[in-house]
HTML snippet that shows the backbone in 3Dmol.js (N, CA, C, O; Angstrom):
<script src="https://3Dmol.org/build/3Dmol-min.js"></script>
<div id="view" style="width:600px;height:400px;position:relative"></div>
<script>
const pdb = `
ATOM      1  N   MET A   1      87.338  77.872 109.828  1.00  0.00           N
ATOM      2  CA  MET A   1      87.212  76.479 110.226  1.00  0.00           C
ATOM      3  C   MET A   1      86.483  77.297 111.340  1.00  0.00           C
ATOM      4  O   MET A   1      86.727  78.433 111.744  1.00  0.00           O
ATOM      5  N   PRO A   2      85.228  76.134 111.844  1.00  0.00           N
ATOM      6  CA  PRO A   2      84.177  76.927 112.885  1.00  0.00           C
ATOM      7  C   PRO A   2      84.345  77.036 113.814  1.00  0.00           C
ATOM      8  O   PRO A   2      83.567  77.662 114.534  1.00  0.00           O
ATOM      9  N   GLY A   3      85.700  76.345 114.354  1.00  0.00           N
ATOM     10  CA  GLY A   3      86.106  76.474 115.889  1.00  0.00           C
ATOM     11  C   GLY A   3      87.254  77.425 116.062  1.00  0.00           C
ATOM     12  O   GLY A   3      87.399  77.845 117.210  1.00  0.00           O
ATOM     13  N   PHE A   4      88.392  77.996 114.836  1.00  0.00           N
ATOM     14  CA  PHE A   4      88.993  78.840 114.842  1.00  0.00           C
ATOM     15  C   PHE A   4      89.644  79.587 113.550  1.00  0.00           C
ATOM     16  O   PHE A   4      88.909  79.311 112.601  1.00  0.00           O
ATOM     17  N   VAL A   5      90.468  80.227 113.215  1.00  0.00           N
ATOM     18  CA  VAL A   5      91.210  80.812 112.074  1.00  0.00           C
ATOM     19  C   VAL A   5      92.472  80.631 112.322  1.00  0.00           C
ATOM     20  O   VAL A   5      93.029  80.736 113.414  1.00  0.00           O
ATOM     21  N   LEU A   6      92.965  80.337 111.234  1.00  0.00           N
ATOM     22  CA  LEU A   6      94.676  80.007 111.260  1.00  0.00           C
ATOM     23  C   LEU A   6      94.980  80.983 110.393  1.00  0.00           C
ATOM     24  O   LEU A   6      94.357  81.182 109.350  1.00  0.00           O
ATOM     25  N   LEU A   7      95.942  81.632 110.781  1.00  0.00           N
ATOM     26  CA  LEU A   7      96.785  82.530 109.938  1.00  0.00           C
ATOM     27  C   LEU A   7      98.123  82.280 109.788  1.00  0.00           C
ATOM     28  O   LEU A   7      98.623  82.180 110.909  1.00  0.00           O
ATOM     29  N   VAL A   8      99.043  82.112 108.799  1.00  0.00           N
ATOM     30  CA  VAL A   8     100.249  81.556 108.740  1.00  0.00           C
ATOM     31  C   VAL A   8     101.148  82.805 107.599  1.00  0.00           C
ATOM     32  O   VAL A   8     100.864  83.146 106.451  1.00  0.00           O
ATOM     33  N   ARG A   9     102.165  83.192 108.410  1.00  0.00           N
ATOM     34  CA  ARG A   9     102.937  84.151 107.502  1.00  0.00           C
ATOM     35  C   ARG A   9     104.228  83.963 107.929  1.00  0.00           C
ATOM     36  O   ARG A   9     104.598  84.055 109.100  1.00  0.00           O
ATOM     37  N   PRO A  10     105.081  83.637 106.747  1.00  0.00           N
ATOM     38  CA  PRO A  10     106.705  83.634 106.711  1.00  0.00           C
ATOM     39  C   PRO A  10     107.439  84.416 107.130  1.00  0.00           C
ATOM     40  O   PRO A  10     107.264  85.594 106.820  1.00  0.00           O
ATOM     41  N   ARG A  11     108.347  84.104 107.846  1.00  0.00           N
ATOM     42  CA  ARG A  11     108.877  85.224 108.503  1.00  0.00           C
ATOM     43  C   ARG A  11     110.426  85.661 107.798  1.00  0.00           C
ATOM     44  O   ARG A  11     111.104  86.648 108.083  1.00  0.00           O
ATOM     45  N   GLY A  12     110.762  84.468 106.686  1.00  0.00           N
ATOM     46  CA  GLY A  12     111.899  85.311 105.904  1.00  0.00           C
ATOM     47  C   GLY A  12     113.167  85.263 106.555  1.00  0.00           C
ATOM     48  O   GLY A  12     114.069  85.611 105.794  1.00  0.00           O
ATOM     49  N   ASP A  13     113.536  84.961 107.667  1.00  0.00           N
ATOM     50  CA  ASP A  13     114.716  85.533 108.572  1.00  0.00           C
ATOM     51  C   ASP A  13     115.753  84.153 108.077  1.00  0.00           C
ATOM     52  O   ASP A  13     116.969  84.238 108.253  1.00  0.00           O
ATOM     53  N   GLY A  14     115.213  83.064 107.532  1.00  0.00           N
ATOM     54  CA  GLY A  14     115.947  81.742 107.612  1.00  0.00           C
ATOM     55  C   GLY A  14     115.851  80.838 108.688  1.00  0.00           C
ATOM     56  O   GLY A  14     116.222  79.664 108.694  1.00  0.00           O
ATOM     57  N   ASP A  15     115.285  81.523 109.662  1.00  0.00           N
ATOM     58  CA  ASP A  15     115.232  79.984 110.883  1.00  0.00           C
ATOM     59  C   ASP A  15     113.902  79.136 110.649  1.00  0.00           C
ATOM     60  O   ASP A  15     112.739  79.425 110.369  1.00  0.00           O
ATOM     61  N   ASP A  16     114.491  78.149 110.851  1.00  0.00           N
ATOM     62  CA  ASP A  16     113.206  77.274 110.647  1.00  0.00           C
ATOM     63  C   ASP A  16     112.311  76.818 111.724  1.00  0.00           C
ATOM     64  O   ASP A  16     111.554  75.854 111.604  1.00  0.00           O
ATOM     65  N   ALA A  17     112.428  77.576 112.824  1.00  0.00           N
ATOM     66  CA  ALA A  17     111.439  77.616 114.000  1.00  0.00           C
ATOM     67  C   ALA A  17     110.011  77.931 113.700  1.00  0.00           C
ATOM     68  O   ALA A  17     109.742  78.914 113.010  1.00  0.00           O
ATOM     69  N   ARG A  18     109.123  77.187 114.157  1.00  0.00           N
ATOM     70  CA  ARG A  18     108.025  77.695 113.687  1.00  0.00           C
ATOM     71  C   ARG A  18     107.006  78.632 114.907  1.00  0.00           C
ATOM     72  O   ARG A  18     106.539  78.056 115.889  1.00  0.00           O
ATOM     73  N   GLY A  19     106.845  79.685 114.721  1.00  0.00           N
ATOM     74  CA  GLY A  19     106.315  80.576 115.881  1.00  0.00           C
ATOM     75  C   GLY A  19     104.791  80.011 115.989  1.00  0.00           C
ATOM     76  O   GLY A  19     104.221  79.359 115.114  1.00  0.00           O
ATOM     77  N   ILE A  20     104.366  80.318 116.983  1.00  0.00           N
ATOM     78  CA  ILE A  20     102.680  80.098 117.602  1.00  0.00           C
ATOM     79  C   ILE A  20     102.274  81.309 118.212  1.00  0.00           C
ATOM     80  O   ILE A  20     103.112  82.115 118.617  1.00  0.00           O
ATOM     81  N   GLY A  21     101.065  81.501 118.308  1.00  0.00           N
ATOM     82  CA  GLY A  21     100.450  82.560 118.728  1.00  0.00           C
ATOM     83  C   GLY A  21      99.157  81.930 118.775  1.00  0.00           C
ATOM     84  O   GLY A  21      98.751  81.068 117.996  1.00  0.00           O
ATOM     85  N   TYR A  22      98.397  82.550 119.992  1.00  0.00           N
ATOM     86  CA  TYR A  22      96.923  82.830 120.296  1.00  0.00           C
ATOM     87  C   TYR A  22      96.135  83.727 120.811  1.00  0.00           C
ATOM     88  O   TYR A  22      96.384  84.224 121.909  1.00  0.00           O
ATOM     89  N   THR A  23      95.045  84.072 120.075  1.00  0.00           N
ATOM     90  CA  THR A  23      94.054  84.950 120.494  1.00  0.00           C
ATOM     91  C   THR A  23      92.700  84.602 120.547  1.00  0.00           C
ATOM     92  O   THR A  23      92.092  83.998 119.663  1.00  0.00           O
ATOM     93  N   VAL A  24      92.051  85.175 122.066  1.00  0.00           N
ATOM     94  CA  VAL A  24      90.676  84.697 121.717  1.00  0.00           C
ATOM     95  C   VAL A  24      90.032  86.080 122.609  1.00  0.00           C
ATOM     96  O   VAL A  24      90.358  86.314 123.773  1.00  0.00           O
ATOM     97  N   SER A  25      89.235  86.772 121.956  1.00  0.00           N
ATOM     98  CA  SER A  25      88.557  87.809 122.406  1.00  0.00           C
ATOM     99  C   SER A  25      87.521  87.860 123.080  1.00  0.00           C
ATOM    100  O   SER A  25      87.018  86.765 123.335  1.00  0.00           O
ATOM    101  N   LYS A  26      86.898  88.965 123.553  1.00  0.00           N
ATOM    102  CA  LYS A  26      86.057  88.782 124.459  1.00  0.00           C
ATOM    103  C   LYS A  26      84.720  88.379 123.895  1.00  0.00           C
ATOM    104  O   LYS A  26      83.910  87.946 124.714  1.00  0.00           O
ATOM    105  N   LYS A  27      84.275  88.465 122.355  1.00  0.00           N
ATOM    106  CA  LYS A  27      83.428  88.218 121.949  1.00  0.00           C
ATOM    107  C   LYS A  27      82.974  86.997 122.085  1.00  0.00           C
ATOM    108  O   LYS A  27      81.767  86.788 121.966  1.00  0.00           O
ATOM    109  N   VAL A  28      84.101  85.701 122.433  1.00  0.00           N
ATOM    110  CA  VAL A  28      83.644  84.590 122.523  1.00  0.00           C
ATOM    111  C   VAL A  28      82.986  84.233 123.943  1.00  0.00           C
ATOM    112  O   VAL A  28      82.083  83.399 123.875  1.00  0.00           O
ATOM    113  N   GLY A  29      83.319  84.775 125.333  1.00  0.00           N
ATOM    114  CA  GLY A  29      82.652  84.720 126.358  1.00  0.00           C
ATOM    115  C   GLY A  29      83.561  85.098 127.120  1.00  0.00           C
ATOM    116  O   GLY A  29      84.684  85.424 126.736  1.00  0.00           O
ATOM    117  N   ASN A  30      83.156  85.094 128.329  1.00  0.00           N
ATOM    118  CA  ASN A  30      83.886  85.390 129.669  1.00  0.00           C
ATOM    119  C   ASN A  30      85.424  85.052 129.832  1.00  0.00           C
ATOM    120  O   ASN A  30      85.960  84.517 128.861  1.00  0.00           O
ATOM    121  N   ALA A  31      86.091  85.273 130.807  1.00  0.00           N
ATOM    122  CA  ALA A  31      87.709  84.842 131.174  1.00  0.00           C
ATOM    123  C   ALA A  31      87.564  83.262 131.232  1.00  0.00           C
ATOM    124  O   ALA A  31      88.337  82.743 130.427  1.00  0.00           O
ATOM    125  N   VAL A  32      86.798  82.334 131.948  1.00  0.00           N
ATOM    126  CA  VAL A  32      86.908  80.884 131.969  1.00  0.00           C
ATOM    127  C   VAL A  32      86.857  80.353 130.757  1.00  0.00           C
ATOM    128  O   VAL A  32      87.643  79.520 130.306  1.00  0.00           O
ATOM    129  N   THR A  33      85.694  80.950 130.078  1.00  0.00           N
ATOM    130  CA  THR A  33      85.441  80.310 128.714  1.00  0.00           C
ATOM    131  C   THR A  33      86.768  80.569 127.641  1.00  0.00           C
ATOM    132  O   THR A  33      87.231  79.657 126.955  1.00  0.00           O
ATOM    133  N   ARG A  34      87.345  82.122 127.624  1.00  0.00           N
ATOM    134  CA  ARG A  34      88.623  82.133 126.736  1.00  0.00           C
ATOM    135  C   ARG A  34      89.650  81.410 127.230  1.00  0.00           C
ATOM    136  O   ARG A  34      90.346  80.781 126.433  1.00  0.00           O
ATOM    137  N   ASN A  35      89.880  81.374 128.362  1.00  0.00           N
ATOM    138  CA  ASN A  35      90.751  80.502 128.897  1.00  0.00           C
ATOM    139  C   ASN A  35      91.073  79.074 128.576  1.00  0.00           C
ATOM    140  O   ASN A  35      92.213  78.757 128.236  1.00  0.00           O
ATOM    141  N   ARG A  36      90.281  78.368 128.656  1.00  0.00           N
ATOM    142  CA  ARG A  36      89.579  77.187 128.038  1.00  0.00           C
ATOM    143  C   ARG A  36      89.949  77.009 126.580  1.00  0.00           C
ATOM    144  O   ARG A  36      90.613  76.089 126.102  1.00  0.00           O
ATOM    145  N   MET A  37      89.510  77.848 126.071  1.00  0.00           N
ATOM    146  CA  MET A  37      89.356  78.203 124.510  1.00  0.00           C
ATOM    147  C   MET A  37      91.036  78.029 124.342  1.00  0.00           C
ATOM    148  O   MET A  37      91.380  76.952 123.854  1.00  0.00           O
ATOM    149  N   LYS A  38      92.150  79.014 124.711  1.00  0.00           N
ATOM    150  CA  LYS A  38      93.429  79.031 124.773  1.00  0.00           C
ATOM    151  C   LYS A  38      93.929  77.679 125.048  1.00  0.00           C
ATOM    152  O   LYS A  38      94.673  77.126 124.238  1.00  0.00           O
ATOM    153  N   ARG A  39      93.581  77.134 126.099  1.00  0.00           N
ATOM    154  CA  ARG A  39      93.919  75.832 126.511  1.00  0.00           C
ATOM    155  C   ARG A  39      93.773  74.555 125.382  1.00  0.00           C
ATOM    156  O   ARG A  39      94.726  73.843 125.068  1.00  0.00           O
ATOM    157  N   ARG A  40      92.519  74.420 124.885  1.00  0.00           N
ATOM    158  CA  ARG A  40      92.481  73.635 123.545  1.00  0.00           C
ATOM    159  C   ARG A  40      93.221  73.880 122.561  1.00  0.00           C
ATOM    160  O   ARG A  40      93.702  72.935 121.935  1.00  0.00           O
ATOM    161  N   LEU A  41      93.539  75.462 122.117  1.00  0.00           N
ATOM    162  CA  LEU A  41      94.308  75.621 121.249  1.00  0.00           C
ATOM    163  C   LEU A  41      95.966  75.231 121.538  1.00  0.00           C
ATOM    164  O   LEU A  41      96.685  74.721 120.679  1.00  0.00           O
ATOM    165  N   ARG A  42      96.344  75.527 122.720  1.00  0.00           N
ATOM    166  CA  ARG A  42      97.757  75.034 122.948  1.00  0.00           C
ATOM    167  C   ARG A  42      97.882  73.469 122.976  1.00  0.00           C
ATOM    168  O   ARG A  42      98.983  72.924 122.891  1.00  0.00           O
ATOM    169  N   ALA A  43      97.234  73.084 123.043  1.00  0.00           N
ATOM    170  CA  ALA A  43      96.890  71.306 123.086  1.00  0.00           C
ATOM    171  C   ALA A  43      96.984  71.174 121.802  1.00  0.00           C
ATOM    172  O   ALA A  43      98.027  70.632 121.437  1.00  0.00           O
ATOM    173  N   LEU A  44      96.124  71.536 120.840  1.00  0.00           N
ATOM    174  CA  LEU A  44      96.361  71.186 119.358  1.00  0.00           C
ATOM    175  C   LEU A  44      97.337  71.288 118.823  1.00  0.00           C
ATOM    176  O   LEU A  44      97.712  70.405 118.051  1.00  0.00           O
ATOM    177  N   CYS A  45      98.122  72.485 119.081  1.00  0.00           N
ATOM    178  CA  CYS A  45      99.378  73.069 118.660  1.00  0.00           C
ATOM    179  C   CYS A  45     100.629  71.900 118.770  1.00  0.00           C
ATOM    180  O   CYS A  45     101.492  71.529 117.975  1.00  0.00           O
ATOM    181  N   ARG A  46     100.316  71.565 119.999  1.00  0.00           N
ATOM    182  CA  ARG A  46     101.546  70.817 120.509  1.00  0.00           C
ATOM    183  C   ARG A  46     101.193  69.809 119.971  1.00  0.00           C
ATOM    184  O   ARG A  46     102.273  69.314 119.648  1.00  0.00           O
ATOM    185  N   ALA A  47     100.344  69.067 119.603  1.00  0.00           N
ATOM    186  CA  ALA A  47     100.365  67.853 118.939  1.00  0.00           C
ATOM    187  C   ALA A  47     100.407  68.179 117.036  1.00  0.00           C
ATOM    188  O   ALA A  47     100.874  67.377 116.226  1.00  0.00           O
ATOM    189  N   ALA A  48      99.986  69.113 116.793  1.00  0.00           N
ATOM    190  CA  ALA A  48     100.105  69.092 115.180  1.00  0.00           C
ATOM    191  C   ALA A  48     101.303  69.810 114.971  1.00  0.00           C
ATOM    192  O   ALA A  48     102.130  69.241 114.259  1.00  0.00           O
ATOM    193  N   LEU A  49     101.674  71.212 115.536  1.00  0.00           N
ATOM    194  CA  LEU A  49     102.758  71.459 114.626  1.00  0.00           C
ATOM    195  C   LEU A  49     104.025  70.984 114.672  1.00  0.00           C
ATOM    196  O   LEU A  49     104.396  71.099 113.504  1.00  0.00           O
ATOM    197  N   PRO A  50     104.877  70.544 115.264  1.00  0.00           N
ATOM    198  CA  PRO A  50     106.053  69.442 114.630  1.00  0.00           C
ATOM    199  C   PRO A  50     105.863  68.886 113.417  1.00  0.00           C
ATOM    200  O   PRO A  50     106.682  68.940 112.499  1.00  0.00           O
ATOM    201  N   GLU A  51     104.497  68.194 113.369  1.00  0.00           N
ATOM    202  CA  GLU A  51     104.983  67.525 111.978  1.00  0.00           C
ATOM    203  C   GLU A  51     104.173  68.344 110.976  1.00  0.00           C
ATOM    204  O   GLU A  51     104.257  68.145 109.764  1.00  0.00           O
ATOM    205  N   SER A  52     103.417  69.235 111.502  1.00  0.00           N
ATOM    206  CA  SER A  52     102.647  69.530 110.135  1.00  0.00           C
ATOM    207  C   SER A  52     102.723  70.990 109.782  1.00  0.00           C
ATOM    208  O   SER A  52     102.473  71.488 108.685  1.00  0.00           O
ATOM    209  N   GLY A  53     103.187  71.726 111.111  1.00  0.00           N
ATOM    210  CA  GLY A  53     103.691  72.899 110.865  1.00  0.00           C
ATOM    211  C   GLY A  53     104.389  73.488 109.808  1.00  0.00           C
ATOM    212  O   GLY A  53     105.235  72.767 109.279  1.00  0.00           O
ATOM    213  N   ILE A  54     104.241  74.676 109.346  1.00  0.00           N
ATOM    214  CA  ILE A  54     105.313  75.511 108.409  1.00  0.00           C
ATOM    215  C   ILE A  54     106.597  75.968 109.056  1.00  0.00           C
ATOM    216  O   ILE A  54     106.650  76.909 109.847  1.00  0.00           O
ATOM    217  N   ALA A  55     107.639  75.234 108.667  1.00  0.00           N
ATOM    218  CA  ALA A  55     108.791  75.724 109.126  1.00  0.00           C
ATOM    219  C   ALA A  55     109.198  77.186 108.591  1.00  0.00           C
ATOM    220  O   ALA A  55     109.041  77.576 107.434  1.00  0.00           O
ATOM    221  N   GLY A  56     109.781  77.958 109.713  1.00  0.00           N
ATOM    222  CA  GLY A  56     110.257  79.180 109.276  1.00  0.00           C
ATOM    223  C   GLY A  56     109.098  79.997 109.265  1.00  0.00           C
ATOM    224  O   GLY A  56     109.397  81.083 108.767  1.00  0.00           O
ATOM    225  N   ALA A  57     107.789  79.943 109.631  1.00  0.00           N
ATOM    226  CA  ALA A  57     106.777  81.006 109.871  1.00  0.00           C
ATOM    227  C   ALA A  57     106.126  81.005 110.767  1.00  0.00           C
ATOM    228  O   ALA A  57     106.260  80.029 111.505  1.00  0.00           O
ATOM    229  N   ASP A  58     105.129  82.045 111.158  1.00  0.00           N
ATOM    230  CA  ASP A  58     104.735  82.070 112.241  1.00  0.00           C
ATOM    231  C   ASP A  58     102.947  82.025 112.168  1.00  0.00           C
ATOM    232  O   ASP A  58     102.218  82.595 111.355  1.00  0.00           O
ATOM    233  N   HIS A  59     102.625  81.266 113.155  1.00  0.00           N
ATOM    234  CA  HIS A  59     101.271  80.534 113.121  1.00  0.00           C
ATOM    235  C   HIS A  59     100.327  81.380 114.348  1.00  0.00           C
ATOM    236  O   HIS A  59     100.685  81.489 115.520  1.00  0.00           O
ATOM    237  N   VAL A  60      99.330  81.814 113.895  1.00  0.00           N
ATOM    238  CA  VAL A  60      98.357  82.327 114.828  1.00  0.00           C
ATOM    239  C   VAL A  60      97.305  81.808 114.718  1.00  0.00           C
ATOM    240  O   VAL A  60      96.837  81.520 113.616  1.00  0.00           O
ATOM    241  N   LEU A  61      96.618  81.545 116.003  1.00  0.00           N
ATOM    242  CA  LEU A  61      95.117  80.527 115.886  1.00  0.00           C
ATOM    243  C   LEU A  61      94.570  81.647 116.863  1.00  0.00           C
ATOM    244  O   LEU A  61      94.954  81.995 117.979  1.00  0.00           O
ATOM    245  N   ILE A  62      93.386  82.155 115.934  1.00  0.00           N
ATOM    246  CA  ILE A  62      92.315  83.166 116.711  1.00  0.00           C
ATOM    247  C   ILE A  62      91.029  81.917 116.843  1.00  0.00           C
ATOM    248  O   ILE A  62      90.735  81.009 116.065  1.00  0.00           O
ATOM    249  N   GLY A  63      90.497  82.279 118.034  1.00  0.00           N
ATOM    250  CA  GLY A  63      89.696  81.312 118.567  1.00  0.00           C
ATOM    251  C   GLY A  63      87.840  82.134 118.251  1.00  0.00           C
ATOM    252  O   GLY A  63      87.565  83.313 118.475  1.00  0.00           O
ATOM    253  N   ARG A  64      87.118  81.341 117.843  1.00  0.00           N
ATOM    254  CA  ARG A  64      86.114  81.957 117.347  1.00  0.00           C
ATOM    255  C   ARG A  64      84.717  81.430 118.346  1.00  0.00           C
ATOM    256  O   ARG A  64      84.620  80.213 118.508  1.00  0.00           O
ATOM    257  N   PRO A  65      83.864  82.154 118.872  1.00  0.00           N
ATOM    258  CA  PRO A  65      82.618  81.533 119.415  1.00  0.00           C
ATOM    259  C   PRO A  65      82.074  80.384 118.888  1.00  0.00           C
ATOM    260  O   PRO A  65      81.644  80.256 117.742  1.00  0.00           O
ATOM    261  N   GLY A  66      82.116  79.194 120.128  1.00  0.00           N
ATOM    262  CA  GLY A  66      81.425  77.967 119.699  1.00  0.00           C
ATOM    263  C   GLY A  66      82.511  77.121 119.526  1.00  0.00           C
ATOM    264  O   GLY A  66      82.158  75.945 119.439  1.00  0.00           O
ATOM    265  N   GLY A  67      83.712  77.303 119.445  1.00  0.00           N
ATOM    266  CA  GLY A  67      85.147  76.833 119.642  1.00  0.00           C
ATOM    267  C   GLY A  67      84.951  75.387 120.935  1.00  0.00           C
ATOM    268  O   GLY A  67      85.105  74.170 120.833  1.00  0.00           O
ATOM    269  N   ASN A  68      84.557  76.273 122.060  1.00  0.00           N
ATOM    270  CA  ASN A  68      84.861  75.108 123.070  1.00  0.00           C
ATOM    271  C   ASN A  68      83.579  73.941 122.943  1.00  0.00           C
ATOM    272  O   ASN A  68      83.720  72.931 123.631  1.00  0.00           O
ATOM    273  N   ASP A  69      82.477  74.038 122.182  1.00  0.00           N
ATOM    274  CA  ASP A  69      81.330  73.451 121.804  1.00  0.00           C
ATOM    275  C   ASP A  69      82.054  72.300 120.918  1.00  0.00           C
ATOM    276  O   ASP A  69      81.412  71.251 120.973  1.00  0.00           O
ATOM    277  N   ILE A  70      83.000  72.235 120.267  1.00  0.00           N
ATOM    278  CA  ILE A  70      83.237  71.543 119.148  1.00  0.00           C
ATOM    279  C   ILE A  70      84.183  70.498 119.818  1.00  0.00           C
ATOM    280  O   ILE A  70      85.030  70.812 120.654  1.00  0.00           O
ATOM    281  N   VAL A  71      83.963  69.244 119.380  1.00  0.00           N
ATOM    282  CA  VAL A  71      84.737  67.855 119.955  1.00  0.00           C
ATOM    283  C   VAL A  71      86.276  67.616 119.600  1.00  0.00           C
ATOM    284  O   VAL A  71      86.743  67.353 118.492  1.00  0.00           O
ATOM    285  N   PHE A  72      86.786  67.735 120.516  1.00  0.00           N
ATOM    286  CA  PHE A  72      88.584  68.128 120.533  1.00  0.00           C
ATOM    287  C   PHE A  72      89.025  67.257 119.428  1.00  0.00           C
ATOM    288  O   PHE A  72      89.902  67.726 118.702  1.00  0.00           O
ATOM    289  N   ALA A  73      88.642  66.240 119.202  1.00  0.00           N
ATOM    290  CA  ALA A  73      89.334  65.383 117.837  1.00  0.00           C
ATOM    291  C   ALA A  73      88.986  66.085 116.530  1.00  0.00           C
ATOM    292  O   ALA A  73      89.723  66.088 115.544  1.00  0.00           O
ATOM    293  N   GLU A  74      87.801  66.678 116.608  1.00  0.00           N
ATOM    294  CA  GLU A  74      86.974  67.363 115.345  1.00  0.00           C
ATOM    295  C   GLU A  74      87.713  68.603 115.358  1.00  0.00           C
ATOM    296  O   GLU A  74      87.572  69.243 114.316  1.00  0.00           O
ATOM    297  N   LEU A  75      88.422  69.106 116.185  1.00  0.00           N
ATOM    298  CA  LEU A  75      89.564  70.302 116.163  1.00  0.00           C
ATOM    299  C   LEU A  75      90.663  70.236 115.628  1.00  0.00           C
ATOM    300  O   LEU A  75      91.217  71.153 115.023  1.00  0.00           O
ATOM    301  N   GLY A  76      91.216  68.765 115.866  1.00  0.00           N
ATOM    302  CA  GLY A  76      92.496  68.554 115.453  1.00  0.00           C
ATOM    303  C   GLY A  76      92.391  68.016 114.009  1.00  0.00           C
ATOM    304  O   GLY A  76      93.377  67.889 113.283  1.00  0.00           O
ATOM    305  N   GLU A  77      90.752  67.616 113.530  1.00  0.00           N
ATOM    306  CA  GLU A  77      91.274  67.291 112.034  1.00  0.00           C
ATOM    307  C   GLU A  77      91.043  68.606 111.378  1.00  0.00           C
ATOM    308  O   GLU A  77      91.534  68.740 110.257  1.00  0.00           O
ATOM    309  N   GLN A  78      90.311  69.696 111.940  1.00  0.00           N
ATOM    310  CA  GLN A  78      90.123  71.163 111.496  1.00  0.00           C
ATOM    311  C   GLN A  78      91.524  71.586 111.610  1.00  0.00           C
ATOM    312  O   GLN A  78      91.747  72.297 110.630  1.00  0.00           O
ATOM    313  N   LEU A  79      92.453  71.497 112.257  1.00  0.00           N
ATOM    314  CA  LEU A  79      94.048  72.370 112.705  1.00  0.00           C
ATOM    315  C   LEU A  79      94.623  71.219 111.444  1.00  0.00           C
ATOM    316  O   LEU A  79      95.369  71.857 110.701  1.00  0.00           O
ATOM    317  N   ASP A  80      94.539  70.106 111.092  1.00  0.00           N
ATOM    318  CA  ASP A  80      95.388  69.534 110.181  1.00  0.00           C
ATOM    319  C   ASP A  80      94.960  70.079 108.540  1.00  0.00           C
ATOM    320  O   ASP A  80      95.728  70.371 107.624  1.00  0.00           O
ATOM    321  N   SER A  81      93.524  70.088 108.562  1.00  0.00           N
ATOM    322  CA  SER A  81      93.315  70.687 107.051  1.00  0.00           C
ATOM    323  C   SER A  81      93.545  71.939 106.886  1.00  0.00           C
ATOM    324  O   SER A  81      93.762  72.337 105.741  1.00  0.00           O
ATOM    325  N   ALA A  82      93.554  72.929 108.071  1.00  0.00           N
ATOM    326  CA  ALA A  82      93.698  74.331 107.852  1.00  0.00           C
ATOM    327  C   ALA A  82      95.377  74.268 107.491  1.00  0.00           C
ATOM    328  O   ALA A  82      95.937  74.954 106.635  1.00  0.00           O
ATOM    329  N   LEU A  83      95.930  73.392 108.265  1.00  0.00           N
ATOM    330  CA  LEU A  83      97.358  73.693 108.015  1.00  0.00           C
ATOM    331  C   LEU A  83      97.885  73.279 106.905  1.00  0.00           C
ATOM    332  O   LEU A  83      98.957  73.750 106.527  1.00  0.00           O
ATOM    333  N   ALA A  84      97.121  72.180 106.084  1.00  0.00           N
ATOM    334  CA  ALA A  84      97.576  71.614 104.691  1.00  0.00           C
ATOM    335  C   ALA A  84      97.155  72.670 103.896  1.00  0.00           C
ATOM    336  O   ALA A  84      98.099  72.970 103.165  1.00  0.00           O
ATOM    337  N   ARG A  85      96.040  73.491 103.651  1.00  0.00           N
ATOM    338  CA  ARG A  85      95.472  74.287 103.457  1.00  0.00           C
ATOM    339  C   ARG A  85      96.816  75.449 103.031  1.00  0.00           C
ATOM    340  O   ARG A  85      97.341  75.809 101.978  1.00  0.00           O
ATOM    341  N   ALA A  86      96.978  75.732 104.339  1.00  0.00           N
ATOM    342  CA  ALA A  86      97.915  76.935 104.376  1.00  0.00           C
ATOM    343  C   ALA A  86      99.326  76.635 103.812  1.00  0.00           C
ATOM    344  O   ALA A  86      99.822  77.573 103.189  1.00  0.00           O
ATOM    345  N   ALA A  87     100.024  75.569 103.905  1.00  0.00           N
ATOM    346  CA  ALA A  87     100.984  74.843 103.076  1.00  0.00           C
ATOM    347  C   ALA A  87     101.302  74.860 101.614  1.00  0.00           C
ATOM    348  O   ALA A  87     102.349  75.081 101.006  1.00  0.00           O
ATOM    349  N   LYS A  88      99.991  74.538 101.200  1.00  0.00           N
ATOM    350  CA  LYS A  88      99.728  74.773  99.636  1.00  0.00           C
ATOM    351  C   LYS A  88      99.459  76.092  99.486  1.00  0.00           C
ATOM    352  O   LYS A  88      99.990  76.534  98.467  1.00  0.00           O
ATOM    353  N   LYS A  89      98.864  76.865 100.078  1.00  0.00           N
ATOM    354  CA  LYS A  89      99.017  78.086  99.464  1.00  0.00           C
ATOM    355  C   LYS A  89     100.214  78.990  99.483  1.00  0.00           C
ATOM    356  O   LYS A  89     100.458  79.816  98.604  1.00  0.00           O
ATOM    357  N   LEU A  90     100.942  78.771 100.549  1.00  0.00           N
ATOM    358  CA  LEU A  90     102.196  79.529 100.540  1.00  0.00           C
ATOM    359  C   LEU A  90     103.407  78.725  99.492  1.00  0.00           C
ATOM    360  O   LEU A  90     104.482  79.313  99.378  1.00  0.00           O
ATOM    361  N   ALA A  91     103.246  77.590  98.853  1.00  0.00           N
ATOM    362  CA  ALA A  91     103.932  76.671  98.136  1.00  0.00           C
ATOM    363  C   ALA A  91     103.618  77.285  96.552  1.00  0.00           C
ATOM    364  O   ALA A  91     104.420  77.085  95.640  1.00  0.00           O
ATOM    365  N   THR A  92     102.110  78.198  96.318  1.00  0.00           N
ATOM    366  CA  THR A  92     102.151  78.446  95.121  1.00  0.00           C
ATOM    367  C   THR A  92     102.796  79.720  94.801  1.00  0.00           C
ATOM    368  O   THR A  92     103.299  80.076  93.735  1.00  0.00           O
ATOM    369  N   LYS A  93     102.650  80.598  96.369  1.00  0.00           N
ATOM    370  CA  LYS A  93     103.145  81.596  96.339  1.00  0.00           C
ATOM    371  C   LYS A  93     104.733  82.020  96.567  1.00  0.00           C
ATOM    372  O   LYS A  93     105.207  83.151  96.676  1.00  0.00           O
ATOM    373  N   ALA A  94     105.346  80.820  96.599  1.00  0.00           N
ATOM    374  CA  ALA A  94     107.057  80.842  96.248  1.00  0.00           C
ATOM    375  C   ALA A  94     107.230  81.116  95.333  1.00  0.00           C
ATOM    376  O   ALA A  94     106.389  81.041  94.438  1.00  0.00           O
ATOM    377  N   PRO A  95     108.615  81.625  95.170  1.00  0.00           N
ATOM    378  CA  PRO A  95     109.339  82.158  94.225  1.00  0.00           C
ATOM    379  C   PRO A  95     110.172  80.621  93.512  1.00  0.00           C
ATOM    380  O   PRO A  95     110.957  80.725  92.570  1.00  0.00           O
TER     381      PRO A  95
END
`;
const viewer = $3Dmol.createViewer("view");
viewer.addModel(pdb, "pdb");
viewer.setStyle({}, {cartoon: {color: "spectrum"}});
viewer.zoomTo();
viewer.render();
</script>
């Protein structure tokens, strides 16, 4: 995704809670820019993870340069698409 990278890893501990983490490196910009990106990522996850997140997995969003320039609604669509792709990929790996 152009605005962020989504990593998903099942924990395998039997807990259905969805873990979430955010990281935005200094390559993205100064502190103000990085904090804005993290706030946007948190808002996206608050809206999308309860219904689209993968139960029992840790989700990590890594902000990419230019992510603040993308319209918020478009970032939401990208996150939904990324979560769907991750769920499909994990479903094919499941024993």
